[in-house]
C-alpha positions in Angstrom: 20.3 -20.9 -19.8 18.6 -17.9 -20.0 15.0 -17.1 -20.9 14.4 -14.1 -22.0 10.9 -12.3 -22.0 9.8 -10.6 -24.8 6.4 -8.8 -25.2 5.8 -10.9 -28.8 4.8 -13.9 -26.6 4.8 -15.4 -23.1 6.7 -18.5 -23.8 9.7 -17.3 -25.9 13.0 -19.2 -27.5 15.8 -19.6 -25.3 18.8 -18.0 -25.5 22.4 -18.9 -24.7 25.6 -17.0 -23.0 28.0 -17.6 -21.2 29.7 -15.0 -19.7 26.0 -13.6 -19.1 24.9 -16.5 -17.9 27.2 -17.3 -15.5 26.5 -13.9 -14.0 22.6 -14.4 -14.2 23.0 -17.5 -12.1 24.8 -16.3 -9.9 22.7 -13.7 -8.3 19.9 -14.3 -5.8 16.8 -15.8 -7.4 13.1 -15.5 -6.4 9.7 -16.0 -7.4 7.3 -13.4 -8.4 3.6 -13.0 -9.8 2.5 -10.7 -12.6 -1.2 -10.3 -12.8 -3.0 -10.1 -16.0 -3.3 -6.7 -16.8 0.6 -5.8 -16.3 1.3 -9.2 -18.3 -0.7 -8.6 -21.1 1.1 -4.6 -21.7 4.3 -6.3 -21.3 3.3 -8.6 -24.2 1.6 -6.0 -26.2 4.5 -3.6 -25.8 7.0 -5.7 -28.2 10.2 -5.1 -26.0 12.1 -7.3 -23.7 11.5 -6.6 -20.8 13.0 -8.9 -17.9 15.0 -12.2 -18.2 13.7 -15.5 -16.4 14.3 -18.5 -15.1 11.3 -20.3 -15.3 7.4 -19.6 -15.6 4.4 -21.2 -13.7 0.9 -20.4 -15.3 -1.6 -20.1 -13.2 -5.4 -19.0 -13.3 -4.9 -15.5 -11.5 -1.4 -14.8 -11.9 1.7 -16.0 -13.9 4.7 -16.9 -11.7 8.3 -16.5 -13.0 11.4 -17.3 -11.8 14.0 -14.6 -11.7 17.1 -13.0 -10.7 16.8 -10.3 -7.9 18.2 -8.2 -10.7 15.1 -8.1 -13.0 13.2 -6.8 -10.3 14.2 -3.2 -11.0 13.3 -3.8 -14.8 9.8 -5.1 -13.9 9.4 -2.2 -11.5 10.3 0.7 -14.1 8.0 -1.0 -16.6 5.0 -0.8 -14.5 5.8 2.6 -13.4 6.1 4.3 -16.9 3.4 2.4 -18.4 0.3 3.0 -15.2 2.3 5.8 -13.4 1.7 3.7 -10.5 2.9 1.1 -8.2 2.2 -3.0 -7.6 1.3 -4.5 -10.5 3.1 -7.9 -9.2 4.4 -9.5 -6.3 7.5 -11.5 -4.5 6.6 -14.7 -3.6 8.4 -16.5 -0.1 9.2 -19.8 -2.0 8.0 -21.6 -5.4 4.5 -21.1 -6.2 2.4 -24.2 -4.1 -0.8 -25.9 -6.1 -3.1 -23.7 -3.7 -1.8 -20.6 -5.7 -2.5 -22.6 -9.0 -6.3 -23.1 -8.4 -8.8 -21.2 -10.3 -11.2 -21.1 -8.1 -10.2 -18.7 -5.1 -13.4 -18.5 -3.4 -13.7 -22.2 -3.0 -9.9 -22.3 -1.9 -10.9 -19.7 0.7 -13.5 -22.0 2.0 -11.7 -25.0 2.8 -11.2 -26.4 6.4 -7.6 -25.6 5.5 -8.3 -21.7 4.9 -10.5 -21.6 7.3 -10.0 -18.3 8.2 -11.2 -16.8 5.1 -15.4 -17.9 6.4 -14.3 -16.8 9.5 -13.4 -13.3 8.4 -16.2 -12.8 6.4 -18.5 -13.7 8.9 -17.1 -10.3 10.3 -19.9 -7.7 10.0 -18.9 -4.3 9.6 -21.7 -1.5 10.9 -21.6 0.9 8.2 -24.6 3.4 9.9 -23.9 6.2 9.7 -24.5 8.0 13.6 -21.4 9.1 14.9 -21.9 12.7 13.4 -21.1 14.6 16.9 -18.1 12.9 17.8 -16.5 13.3 14.0 -17.6 16.5 14.1 -15.8 17.6 17.3 -12.2 16.0 16.0 -12.6 17.8 11.8 -12.2 21.1 12.9 -8.5 20.0 15.1 -7.1 18.5 12.3 -3.6 20.4 11.8 -2.3 21.2 7.8 0.6 22.9 10.1 1.6 19.7 11.6 0.8 17.2 8.3 3.3 19.8 6.5 6.1 19.0 9.0 5.7 15.7 8.3 6.0 16.1 4.8 8.9 18.0 5.1 10.6 16.3 7.7 10.5 12.9 5.2 10.9 14.4 1.9 14.2 15.8 3.4 15.9 12.5 3.3 17.6 12.1 -0.1 15.6 8.9 -1.0 13.6 6.2 1.1 14.6 3.6 -0.9 13.8 0.2 1.2 17.4 -0.7 0.3 18.7 2.5 1.6 20.4 3.6 4.9 18.4 6.3 4.4 15.1 4.4 3.7 15.7 2.7 7.1 16.5 5.9 9.0 13.3 7.6 7.8 11.2 4.5 8.9 13.0 4.4 12.5 12.0 8.6 12.7 7.7 7.6 11.8 8.5 4.8 14.5 10.1 7.9 17.2 7.2 10.2 16.1 4.3 7.7 16.6 6.2 6.9 20.4 6.0 10.1 20.5 2.5 10.9 20.0 1.4 8.3 22.4 3.6 7.9 24.9 0.8 9.0 27.9 -1.5 6.1 26.7 -0.4 3.3 28.2 -3.1 1.0 25.7 -1.1 2.1 22.7 2.8 0.6 21.8 4.6 0.9 18.3 6.3 -2.4 17.0 8.3 -3.0 14.0 8.1 -5.6 11.6 11.2 -6.7 10.3 11.6 -8.9 6.4 14.0 -11.5 5.6 14.7 -10.2 2.3 15.4 -6.5 3.3 16.3 -4.4 6.5 13.5 -1.7 5.9 11.0 -2.5 8.6 7.0 -1.6 8.9 5.8 0.6 11.5 2.8 -0.5 13.3 1.3 1.1 16.0 -1.3 -0.1 17.9 -4.2 1.4 20.3 -5.7 -1.5 21.8 -9.5 -2.3 21.5 -11.2 -1.3 25.0 -14.5 -3.6 24.5 -13.6 -7.4 25.4 -15.9 -8.4 22.8 -14.6 -6.3 19.9 -11.1 -5.9 20.7 -9.8 -9.0 18.8 -11.1 -6.7 15.6 -8.3 -4.7 13.6 -9.3 -1.6 11.9 -6.3 -0.1 10.0 -5.3 2.8 8.5 -2.0 2.7 6.5 0.0 3.9 3.3 4.0 3.2 2.4 6.6 5.1 3.7 9.2 4.2 1.3 10.2 6.0 -2.4 11.9 5.5 -5.4 13.3 7.1 -8.7 12.4 5.0 -11.6 14.6 7.3 -13.8 17.6 6.5 -12.1 16.8 3.2 -9.8 19.5 3.0 -7.1 19.6 3.2 -3.5 21.9 6.7 -3.6 19.5 8.0 -6.1 17.5 11.3 -5.1 13.7 10.4 -4.0 11.8 12.6 -2.2 8.6 11.4 -2.4 6.4 14.5 -1.1 3.2 13.1 -2.8 4.4 9.5 -2.9 4.0 9.0 -0.3 5.4 11.5 2.7 1.9 13.0 2.4 0.2 9.7 2.6 2.3 9.0 6.0 1.4 12.6 7.0 -2.5 11.6 6.7 -2.0 8.5 9.3 0.4 10.3 11.3 -2.4 13.2 11.8 -5.5 10.9 12.7 -3.6 8.5 15.4 -2.6 12.2 16.8 -6.1 13.2 16.8 -6.9 9.9 18.8 -4.8 10.7 21.1 -5.6 14.3 21.5 -9.3 13.1 21.9 -8.6 11.0 24.7 -10.1 8.1 22.2 -10.3 4.7 23.6 -12.2 2.8 20.6 -13.8 -0.5 21.1 -11.9 -2.5 18.3 -8.4 -2.3 17.8 -6.9 0.4 15.6 -3.5 -0.2 14.0 -1.6 2.7 11.8 0.7 1.5 9.7 3.6 2.6 7.4 4.2 -0.1 5.3 7.7 -0.7 4.1 9.0 -1.8 0.2 6.1 -0.9 -1.4 7.4 0.6 -4.6 8.8 -2.4 -6.0 6.2 -5.5 -5.7 4.2 -4.2 -2.8 6.7 -6.5 -0.7 6.1 -4.8 2.6 1.8 -5.3 2.6 1.8 -8.3 1.0 4.0 -10.4 3.7 2.6 -8.7 6.4 -1.1 -8.9 5.2 0.0 -13.1 4.7 1.0 -13.5 8.1 -2.5 -11.7 9.2 -4.0 -14.7 7.6 -2.1 -17.1 8.6 -2.7 -15.7 12.1 -6.7 -15.7 11.6 -6.1 -12.2 12.3 -9.5 -10.5 12.3 -9.5 -7.6 10.4 -12.9 -5.3 10.1 -11.5 -2.7 7.7 -8.0 -1.8 5.5 -8.0 2.1 4.7 -4.9 2.9 2.2 -3.3 6.6 2.2 -1.7 6.5 -1.0 -0.9 10.1 -3.3 -3.0 12.3 -1.1 -1.8 15.6 -2.1 -1.0 16.7 -5.2 -4.1 18.9 -6.6 -3.3 20.8 -9.5 -6.1 21.5 -12.0 -8.1 18.8 -11.3 -11.2 17.1 -12.4 -12.0 15.9 -9.4 -10.5 16.6 -5.3 -10.7 12.6 -4.4 -11.2 9.1 -5.9 -12.6 5.9 -5.1 -10.6 3.2 -6.4 -13.0 0.5 -6.9 -11.1 -2.6 -8.1 -8.9 -4.8 -6.2 -11.1 -3.6 -3.1 -14.2 -4.3 -1.2 -17.4 -2.8 -3.0 -19.4 -2.8 0.8 -16.8 -0.9 2.2 -16.2 1.5 -0.7 -19.9 2.6 -0.5 -19.6 3.2 3.4 -16.3 5.5 2.3 -18.8 7.3 -0.2 -21.6 7.8 2.1 -18.5 9.3 4.4 -17.6 11.8 1.9 -20.5 13.3 1.2 -21.5 13.4 4.8 -18.0 15.1 6.2 -15.5 15.6 3.4 -17.9 17.6 1.4 -15.7 17.5 -2.0 -16.3 16.7 -5.9 -15.0 13.0 -6.2 -15.8 9.8 -8.5 -15.1 6.1 -9.2 -11.7 5.4 -11.0 -10.2 2.0 -11.5 -6.1 1.0 -11.3 -6.5 -1.7 -13.7 -4.4 -3.8 -11.4 -3.4 -3.9 -7.4 -1.3 -1.2 -7.5 -0.6 -0.1 -3.8 -0.5 -1.9 -0.4 -4.3 -2.1 0.0 -3.9 -5.1 -3.1 -2.1 -7.0 -0.7 -5.0 -6.9 1.7 -7.5 -7.5 -1.0 -5.6 -10.1 -2.1 -5.8 -12.0 1.2 -9.8 -11.8 1.8 -9.7 -8.7 3.8 -11.9 -5.7 3.5 -10.0 -2.7 1.7 -10.5 0.5 0.4 -8.6 3.1 -1.6 -9.0 7.1 -2.2 -6.8 8.3 -3.8 -6.0 12.2 -4.9 -7.5 12.6 -8.3 -8.5 10.4 -11.1 -5.8 8.4 -12.4 -4.9 10.4 -15.5 -4.6 13.4 -13.6 -2.3 12.1 -10.5 0.9 14.0 -9.6 2.8 13.9 -13.4 6.3 14.1 -10.7 5.9 10.5 -9.7 8.8 8.5 -8.7 11.1 11.0 -10.0 13.9 13.6 -8.2 10.8 16.3 -8.6 8.6 14.7 -6.7 9.1 17.4 -4.4 6.7 19.6 -2.1 6.8 22.4 -3.4 4.8 20.9 -6.3 1.7 20.9 -3.9 2.5 24.8 -3.4 4.9 23.5 0.0 0.7 22.7 1.5 -0.9 19.8 3.0 -4.0 21.3 2.1 -5.5 19.0 0.1 -4.6 16.2 2.2 -6.7 17.5 4.8 -9.5 16.4 3.1 -8.4 12.8 3.5 -7.3 13.0 7.4 -11.0 14.0 7.3 -12.0 11.0 5.6 -9.6 8.6 7.8 -11.3 10.3 10.9 -14.7 9.9 10.2 -13.8 6.3 8.9 -12.5 5.4 12.6 -14.7 7.1 14.6 -18.1 5.7 12.4 -16.5 2.0 11.6 -15.4 1.8 15.2 -18.9 3.0 16.9 
């Protein structure tokens, strides 16, 4: 039995087929959760988007049991209609009862999810009082170094999460971060491996120096994979210069400056290159869930994804206000005005469009500054044309995000 999701209705008639049905059932199956706005857009499109075998209606998401081969169809629809990633997530198994409850905050407040109350008991200090340190760091930002990172990563034919080049690219990121921190005994690089694919997430950790604060983590990250939705395959060209080699360049530059300045943070700092973001934000969803299950205390999360395209823009930067934390967003707004000095505004994705959403979903404070309002972001997203020349072979625009990352790191830590 093969159930088809047509846009005309959520629960539709069943279609039967012989050989095609056998092929469907021989494929690996998985559960995905689709956000309401994305599902509504599918419904209103009057298109046959993907096939599914089973469905569970939750109050926060709708869950579908699908074959792995259907993921690319969901991903392609979202990329085409929203011009971004995310909008759905891959579940580790069948939806549990806890995932179907209507009151998520009440759920997290129960003893079974005591991590949530513990996490929310953290009180980040959003005061601005480290002007001397921040202003000493900012002139050291190297556009040349950031250029070199973008060139290196976008020269891989693809960084698609199932491709050999995608694994090689992440190994390069790990090696580069090891090189940066090689003379520091308090810096270590780890790879987080997944059961479903071979592309690892890379985590660079600077251990906190304050005995009372070192168990609290500040995270700066961005995804390192790329995708070509015009022809989604492991060997399709996907240079991903803006999406998201430039984001990794920003994260790498903040790490480089922390080492250059011999920065010994009070809190533990982690720099993360997430795997497999382009299809279901898989890497960060699993990672954030692991942090939650381990009751890891995270003071704040900053996401860099799409930071360098700036051709004829109304604003230089936009702060995404949905699937993010309002208090931390206001902190970023103050940092932009004080240290970055660019024209910025608020905007919304309308759904969980990048790795910040995974952390937000698990109850952590996350923020997502982007290169422009949604309608003015790079038109080359998820194509073979997302190349460095589209930004004049320069990371000049990404530099403002490096400035914000440095200000965020120093002010939140101190």
